[in-house]
Chimera marker file (.cmm) of the C-alpha trace (Angstrom):
<marker_set name="trace">
<marker id="1" x="-149.080" y="37.004" z="-51.162" r="1" g="1" b="0" radius="0.5"/>
<marker id="2" x="-147.630" y="35.237" z="-53.803" r="1" g="1" b="0" radius="0.5"/>
<marker id="3" x="-149.219" y="32.641" z="-55.688" r="1" g="1" b="0" radius="0.5"/>
<marker id="4" x="-147.415" y="30.649" z="-58.971" r="1" g="1" b="0" radius="0.5"/>
<marker id="5" x="-149.648" y="29.896" z="-62.113" r="1" g="1" b="0" radius="0.5"/>
<marker id="6" x="-150.912" y="27.236" z="-61.998" r="1" g="1" b="0" radius="0.5"/>
<marker id="7" x="-151.464" y="26.547" z="-57.881" r="1" g="1" b="0" radius="0.5"/>
<marker id="8" x="-154.901" y="25.693" z="-57.162" r="1" g="1" b="0" radius="0.5"/>
<marker id="9" x="-156.006" y="27.902" z="-54.647" r="1" g="1" b="0" radius="0.5"/>
<marker id="10" x="-158.545" y="28.711" z="-51.546" r="1" g="1" b="0" radius="0.5"/>
<marker id="11" x="-158.965" y="32.289" z="-51.569" r="1" g="1" b="0" radius="0.5"/>
<marker id="12" x="-161.149" y="34.677" z="-49.300" r="1" g="1" b="0" radius="0.5"/>
<marker id="13" x="-162.155" y="38.087" z="-49.935" r="1" g="1" b="0" radius="0.5"/>
<marker id="14" x="-163.571" y="40.869" z="-48.046" r="1" g="1" b="0" radius="0.5"/>
<marker id="15" x="-167.061" y="39.527" z="-48.245" r="1" g="1" b="0" radius="0.5"/>
<marker id="16" x="-166.740" y="36.064" z="-49.959" r="1" g="1" b="0" radius="0.5"/>
<marker id="17" x="-164.785" y="32.653" z="-50.573" r="1" g="1" b="0" radius="0.5"/>
<marker id="18" x="-163.196" y="31.516" z="-53.998" r="1" g="1" b="0" radius="0.5"/>
<marker id="19" x="-161.309" y="28.133" z="-55.026" r="1" g="1" b="0" radius="0.5"/>
<marker id="20" x="-160.062" y="28.189" z="-58.428" r="1" g="1" b="0" radius="0.5"/>
<marker id="21" x="-156.757" y="27.106" z="-60.338" r="1" g="1" b="0" radius="0.5"/>
<marker id="22" x="-154.070" y="30.749" z="-60.922" r="1" g="1" b="0" radius="0.5"/>
<marker id="23" x="-154.289" y="31.237" z="-65.161" r="1" g="1" b="0" radius="0.5"/>
<marker id="24" x="-152.127" y="35.021" z="-64.310" r="1" g="1" b="0" radius="0.5"/>
<marker id="25" x="-151.584" y="37.877" z="-63.126" r="1" g="1" b="0" radius="0.5"/>
<marker id="26" x="-152.837" y="40.990" z="-64.723" r="1" g="1" b="0" radius="0.5"/>
<marker id="27" x="-151.831" y="44.718" z="-62.627" r="1" g="1" b="0" radius="0.5"/>
<marker id="28" x="-153.312" y="43.493" z="-58.756" r="1" g="1" b="0" radius="0.5"/>
<marker id="29" x="-155.929" y="41.477" z="-60.660" r="1" g="1" b="0" radius="0.5"/>
<marker id="30" x="-155.496" y="37.298" z="-60.267" r="1" g="1" b="0" radius="0.5"/>
<marker id="31" x="-156.967" y="35.513" z="-63.265" r="1" g="1" b="0" radius="0.5"/>
<marker id="32" x="-158.774" y="32.486" z="-62.017" r="1" g="1" b="0" radius="0.5"/>
<marker id="33" x="-159.989" y="29.707" z="-64.163" r="1" g="1" b="0" radius="0.5"/>
<marker id="34" x="-161.966" y="26.602" z="-63.245" r="1" g="1" b="0" radius="0.5"/>
<marker id="35" x="-163.424" y="28.922" z="-60.464" r="1" g="1" b="0" radius="0.5"/>
<marker id="36" x="-166.102" y="28.762" z="-57.821" r="1" g="1" b="0" radius="0.5"/>
<marker id="37" x="-167.985" y="31.374" z="-55.458" r="1" g="1" b="0" radius="0.5"/>
<marker id="38" x="-167.685" y="29.115" z="-52.136" r="1" g="1" b="0" radius="0.5"/>
<marker id="39" x="-171.463" y="30.293" z="-50.672" r="1" g="1" b="0" radius="0.5"/>
<marker id="40" x="-171.458" y="28.883" z="-47.418" r="1" g="1" b="0" radius="0.5"/>
<marker id="41" x="-168.919" y="26.093" z="-46.542" r="1" g="1" b="0" radius="0.5"/>
<marker id="42" x="-171.262" y="23.538" z="-44.803" r="1" g="1" b="0" radius="0.5"/>
<marker id="43" x="-169.137" y="22.598" z="-41.736" r="1" g="1" b="0" radius="0.5"/>
<marker id="44" x="-167.082" y="24.540" z="-39.224" r="1" g="1" b="0" radius="0.5"/>
<marker id="45" x="-164.180" y="25.769" z="-41.460" r="1" g="1" b="0" radius="0.5"/>
<marker id="46" x="-161.256" y="23.437" z="-40.367" r="1" g="1" b="0" radius="0.5"/>
<marker id="47" x="-163.246" y="21.083" z="-40.925" r="1" g="1" b="0" radius="0.5"/>
<marker id="48" x="-164.193" y="22.387" z="-44.485" r="1" g="1" b="0" radius="0.5"/>
<marker id="49" x="-160.364" y="23.155" z="-45.224" r="1" g="1" b="0" radius="0.5"/>
<marker id="50" x="-159.616" y="19.993" z="-43.738" r="1" g="1" b="0" radius="0.5"/>
<marker id="51" x="-161.668" y="17.984" z="-46.360" r="1" g="1" b="0" radius="0.5"/>
<marker id="52" x="-162.147" y="20.278" z="-48.876" r="1" g="1" b="0" radius="0.5"/>
<marker id="53" x="-166.184" y="19.792" z="-48.700" r="1" g="1" b="0" radius="0.5"/>
<marker id="54" x="-168.515" y="23.153" z="-48.834" r="1" g="1" b="0" radius="0.5"/>
<marker id="55" x="-171.814" y="23.216" z="-48.029" r="1" g="1" b="0" radius="0.5"/>
<marker id="56" x="-172.821" y="25.311" z="-51.258" r="1" g="1" b="0" radius="0.5"/>
<marker id="57" x="-170.943" y="25.765" z="-54.081" r="1" g="1" b="0" radius="0.5"/>
<marker id="58" x="-171.214" y="28.625" z="-57.390" r="1" g="1" b="0" radius="0.5"/>
<marker id="59" x="-169.098" y="27.481" z="-60.268" r="1" g="1" b="0" radius="0.5"/>
<marker id="60" x="-168.512" y="30.211" z="-62.229" r="1" g="1" b="0" radius="0.5"/>
<marker id="61" x="-169.548" y="29.371" z="-65.695" r="1" g="1" b="0" radius="0.5"/>
<marker id="62" x="-166.928" y="31.608" z="-67.833" r="1" g="1" b="0" radius="0.5"/>
<marker id="63" x="-163.054" y="30.450" z="-68.473" r="1" g="1" b="0" radius="0.5"/>
<marker id="64" x="-161.951" y="33.173" z="-66.820" r="1" g="1" b="0" radius="0.5"/>
<marker id="65" x="-162.498" y="35.143" z="-63.428" r="1" g="1" b="0" radius="0.5"/>
<marker id="66" x="-160.973" y="38.467" z="-62.018" r="1" g="1" b="0" radius="0.5"/>
<marker id="67" x="-160.656" y="38.779" z="-58.344" r="1" g="1" b="0" radius="0.5"/>
<marker id="68" x="-158.887" y="41.734" z="-56.958" r="1" g="1" b="0" radius="0.5"/>
<marker id="69" x="-156.078" y="40.886" z="-54.925" r="1" g="1" b="0" radius="0.5"/>
<marker id="70" x="-156.964" y="44.434" z="-52.944" r="1" g="1" b="0" radius="0.5"/>
<marker id="71" x="-160.281" y="42.387" z="-51.847" r="1" g="1" b="0" radius="0.5"/>
<marker id="72" x="-157.671" y="39.233" z="-50.209" r="1" g="1" b="0" radius="0.5"/>
<marker id="73" x="-157.786" y="38.729" z="-46.654" r="1" g="1" b="0" radius="0.5"/>
<marker id="74" x="-156.453" y="35.370" z="-46.704" r="1" g="1" b="0" radius="0.5"/>
<marker id="75" x="-155.809" y="32.337" z="-48.999" r="1" g="1" b="0" radius="0.5"/>
<marker id="76" x="-153.846" y="29.181" z="-49.296" r="1" g="1" b="0" radius="0.5"/>
<marker id="77" x="-152.817" y="26.906" z="-51.400" r="1" g="1" b="0" radius="0.5"/>
<marker id="78" x="-155.648" y="23.996" z="-52.086" r="1" g="1" b="0" radius="0.5"/>
<marker id="79" x="-154.473" y="20.905" z="-51.756" r="1" g="1" b="0" radius="0.5"/>
<marker id="80" x="-158.422" y="19.011" z="-52.876" r="1" g="1" b="0" radius="0.5"/>
<marker id="81" x="-159.752" y="18.804" z="-55.947" r="1" g="1" b="0" radius="0.5"/>
<marker id="82" x="-161.157" y="22.127" z="-57.168" r="1" g="1" b="0" radius="0.5"/>
<marker id="83" x="-165.035" y="22.213" z="-56.807" r="1" g="1" b="0" radius="0.5"/>
<marker id="84" x="-167.106" y="22.221" z="-60.310" r="1" g="1" b="0" radius="0.5"/>
<marker id="85" x="-170.731" y="20.987" z="-59.375" r="1" g="1" b="0" radius="0.5"/>
<marker id="86" x="-173.332" y="23.316" z="-58.046" r="1" g="1" b="0" radius="0.5"/>
<marker id="87" x="-174.209" y="22.456" z="-54.665" r="1" g="1" b="0" radius="0.5"/>
<link id1="1" id2="2" r="1" g="1" b="0" radius="0.2"/>
<link id1="2" id2="3" r="1" g="1" b="0" radius="0.2"/>
<link id1="3" id2="4" r="1" g="1" b="0" radius="0.2"/>
<link id1="4" id2="5" r="1" g="1" b="0" radius="0.2"/>
<link id1="5" id2="6" r="1" g="1" b="0" radius="0.2"/>
<link id1="6" id2="7" r="1" g="1" b="0" radius="0.2"/>
<link id1="7" id2="8" r="1" g="1" b="0" radius="0.2"/>
<link id1="8" id2="9" r="1" g="1" b="0" radius="0.2"/>
<link id1="9" id2="10" r="1" g="1" b="0" radius="0.2"/>
<link id1="10" id2="11" r="1" g="1" b="0" radius="0.2"/>
<link id1="11" id2="12" r="1" g="1" b="0" radius="0.2"/>
<link id1="12" id2="13" r="1" g="1" b="0" radius="0.2"/>
<link id1="13" id2="14" r="1" g="1" b="0" radius="0.2"/>
<link id1="14" id2="15" r="1" g="1" b="0" radius="0.2"/>
<link id1="15" id2="16" r="1" g="1" b="0" radius="0.2"/>
<link id1="16" id2="17" r="1" g="1" b="0" radius="0.2"/>
<link id1="17" id2="18" r="1" g="1" b="0" radius="0.2"/>
<link id1="18" id2="19" r="1" g="1" b="0" radius="0.2"/>
<link id1="19" id2="20" r="1" g="1" b="0" radius="0.2"/>
<link id1="20" id2="21" r="1" g="1" b="0" radius="0.2"/>
<link id1="21" id2="22" r="1" g="1" b="0" radius="0.2"/>
<link id1="22" id2="23" r="1" g="1" b="0" radius="0.2"/>
<link id1="23" id2="24" r="1" g="1" b="0" radius="0.2"/>
<link id1="24" id2="25" r="1" g="1" b="0" radius="0.2"/>
<link id1="25" id2="26" r="1" g="1" b="0" radius="0.2"/>
<link id1="26" id2="27" r="1" g="1" b="0" radius="0.2"/>
<link id1="27" id2="28" r="1" g="1" b="0" radius="0.2"/>
<link id1="28" id2="29" r="1" g="1" b="0" radius="0.2"/>
<link id1="29" id2="30" r="1" g="1" b="0" radius="0.2"/>
<link id1="30" id2="31" r="1" g="1" b="0" radius="0.2"/>
<link id1="31" id2="32" r="1" g="1" b="0" radius="0.2"/>
<link id1="32" id2="33" r="1" g="1" b="0" radius="0.2"/>
<link id1="33" id2="34" r="1" g="1" b="0" radius="0.2"/>
<link id1="34" id2="35" r="1" g="1" b="0" radius="0.2"/>
<link id1="35" id2="36" r="1" g="1" b="0" radius="0.2"/>
<link id1="36" id2="37" r="1" g="1" b="0" radius="0.2"/>
<link id1="37" id2="38" r="1" g="1" b="0" radius="0.2"/>
<link id1="38" id2="39" r="1" g="1" b="0" radius="0.2"/>
<link id1="39" id2="40" r="1" g="1" b="0" radius="0.2"/>
<link id1="40" id2="41" r="1" g="1" b="0" radius="0.2"/>
<link id1="41" id2="42" r="1" g="1" b="0" radius="0.2"/>
<link id1="42" id2="43" r="1" g="1" b="0" radius="0.2"/>
<link id1="43" id2="44" r="1" g="1" b="0" radius="0.2"/>
<link id1="44" id2="45" r="1" g="1" b="0" radius="0.2"/>
<link id1="45" id2="46" r="1" g="1" b="0" radius="0.2"/>
<link id1="46" id2="47" r="1" g="1" b="0" radius="0.2"/>
<link id1="47" id2="48" r="1" g="1" b="0" radius="0.2"/>
<link id1="48" id2="49" r="1" g="1" b="0" radius="0.2"/>
<link id1="49" id2="50" r="1" g="1" b="0" radius="0.2"/>
<link id1="50" id2="51" r="1" g="1" b="0" radius="0.2"/>
<link id1="51" id2="52" r="1" g="1" b="0" radius="0.2"/>
<link id1="52" id2="53" r="1" g="1" b="0" radius="0.2"/>
<link id1="53" id2="54" r="1" g="1" b="0" radius="0.2"/>
<link id1="54" id2="55" r="1" g="1" b="0" radius="0.2"/>
<link id1="55" id2="56" r="1" g="1" b="0" radius="0.2"/>
<link id1="56" id2="57" r="1" g="1" b="0" radius="0.2"/>
<link id1="57" id2="58" r="1" g="1" b="0" radius="0.2"/>
<link id1="58" id2="59" r="1" g="1" b="0" radius="0.2"/>
<link id1="59" id2="60" r="1" g="1" b="0" radius="0.2"/>
<link id1="60" id2="61" r="1" g="1" b="0" radius="0.2"/>
<link id1="61" id2="62" r="1" g="1" b="0" radius="0.2"/>
<link id1="62" id2="63" r="1" g="1" b="0" radius="0.2"/>
<link id1="63" id2="64" r="1" g="1" b="0" radius="0.2"/>
<link id1="64" id2="65" r="1" g="1" b="0" radius="0.2"/>
<link id1="65" id2="66" r="1" g="1" b="0" radius="0.2"/>
<link id1="66" id2="67" r="1" g="1" b="0" radius="0.2"/>
<link id1="67" id2="68" r="1" g="1" b="0" radius="0.2"/>
<link id1="68" id2="69" r="1" g="1" b="0" radius="0.2"/>
<link id1="69" id2="70" r="1" g="1" b="0" radius="0.2"/>
<link id1="70" id2="71" r="1" g="1" b="0" radius="0.2"/>
<link id1="71" id2="72" r="1" g="1" b="0" radius="0.2"/>
<link id1="72" id2="73" r="1" g="1" b="0" radius="0.2"/>
<link id1="73" id2="74" r="1" g="1" b="0" radius="0.2"/>
<link id1="74" id2="75" r="1" g="1" b="0" radius="0.2"/>
<link id1="75" id2="76" r="1" g="1" b="0" radius="0.2"/>
<link id1="76" id2="77" r="1" g="1" b="0" radius="0.2"/>
<link id1="77" id2="78" r="1" g="1" b="0" radius="0.2"/>
<link id1="78" id2="79" r="1" g="1" b="0" radius="0.2"/>
<link id1="79" id2="80" r="1" g="1" b="0" radius="0.2"/>
<link id1="80" id2="81" r="1" g="1" b="0" radius="0.2"/>
<link id1="81" id2="82" r="1" g="1" b="0" radius="0.2"/>
<link id1="82" id2="83" r="1" g="1" b="0" radius="0.2"/>
<link id1="83" id2="84" r="1" g="1" b="0" radius="0.2"/>
<link id1="84" id2="85" r="1" g="1" b="0" radius="0.2"/>
<link id1="85" id2="86" r="1" g="1" b="0" radius="0.2"/>
<link id1="86" id2="87" r="1" g="1" b="0" radius="0.2"/>
</marker_set>
């Protein structure tokens, strides 16, 4: 999987979903800003991806969040606004 600096992404890791904007890549880590853990899509997966709306969002309260790319099983560019509010 190859993304570019500045891309907004939705990533599925082995156990979690994350959204964020790519700041940089360090070794096998991708560094996200405006990151959020998506605890629940709240909908059918297709509907969540199509609308960009989730059932439970936990924004990361730090300027950088590291995701190990070895744990990423799928991902896509995110065409929606990044979720920034806790719900």
